[in-house]
Residue, then its C-alpha position, 0 to 999 in steps of 0.5 A: m462486497e457490494a455491487h460494483e456499476l460500470t462507468g463509460e469508461t474500458f480497459s484494455r486487458t493485459h495478458g498474463d506474463p509469460p512462465l520464464l518471467l514469472t518465475a524471474r520476478r519470484l526469485a528476485d522478490l523472494v532474494l531481494a526481500t530476504l536479503l532486507v530483512v537479514l539487512l535491516a533486522p537489527l533496526l526491525i528489532a529496534i521499531a519492535v522494542a520500541i513500539c512495546l515500549d511506547s503502548p501495550g500490545s503485539p509489534l504487528f499489526r494485521q489487518r486483511r487486504i484485498g489483492h491479485r485477482e480480489r483474493e483477500f490475504t492478512v498483509l504485516k506492519f508495524r502496529s502504530m495505533r492503539p491496540n483496538a482502535d476503531p476503523k471507523g473515522h478511517r472508514e468515513y474518509v477513505t468513502a469520502l475520497i471515493n466518492h468526492d473524488g477529492a480531497a475529504p473532510d478535514g484534508g485541510g483540502k489537501n488530496l490526503y488518503k491518511l487523516v491529517v489528524d487521527d489521534r489513534i495514532t502514538r507516538v512512535g507510531r506517528w514517527i514510524r509512518k512519518w518514514s514508512l517504516d511501518e511498512l517493513p514486515q511486508l518483506l514477509n508477505v514478499i516471501a511468501g508471495d502475496m505480495t510482490l516488491v513492485g505493484p500497486r498498494p494492496a487494498i481495505p475491504y472497505e474501501v473495494d467495497k465502494y468501488p466503481a467497476w473499472y478500479l478493478r483493475r488495479f487487481e491484475v498484478k498483485p500487489g507491492l510494496t513500493g509502486l507507481w502512485q508512491v513515485s509520483g506524488r503519494n497523498e497530492r494526489t486524488y484517490e482517482e489518481m492512484v486507482r489510474l496510477d496502478i492500472e497504467y502500472a499494470e498495463r506497463r508493467s515491465l522489468l524497467l519500469d519495476l527497476s525504475i521506481l526501486a531506485r526512485t522508492p529511497w529518494t521519495v521516501v527519505s525527501r517525504r514526498g507527498a507524504s502526509 
């Protein structure tokens, strides 16, 4: 990764959670994620079959992401793009978002994290993205311990290469399947606002906050609030 330049802004470092709380969080992740995989199994199978019928290739997409303490891990998603899609367009788009702290080119003036028009996306992929169903395989990442149910969005390495140093505060906790940013407007927010919300979560993290975010997540998905 490229060197990160410090800004004049600093953040206090969070204290580690007590061992008992860490154990309780991990147990809750295991129980809830496993239960959701079992309950959603018919839906997961149906999505996988639909993806295979719509375009050739595996129904799962694997990508290296940056998580807790800047460690890389492989995130799982349902494949929403054509196989071997070129990430160059998305890389340039995200770089523009980070550098300009606002709407990137072709965003129609909106602060979108995802490209508005992306011809890499398949027909089924567009539908599962609309309802955030492409994220469901990350329940397996939660079971494996790389992610948690609630936390910051895991970043792509080429994003992190462009980060100013204070953005790295968002990696002080595990990345999550849902989080404060996701229930606070998602793509209505600028990239910097997204990072600030992730850092706010890392600073304020508590069981009550996690329960609040989990309770708000279904309505955020169904209402498609802030979805591109």
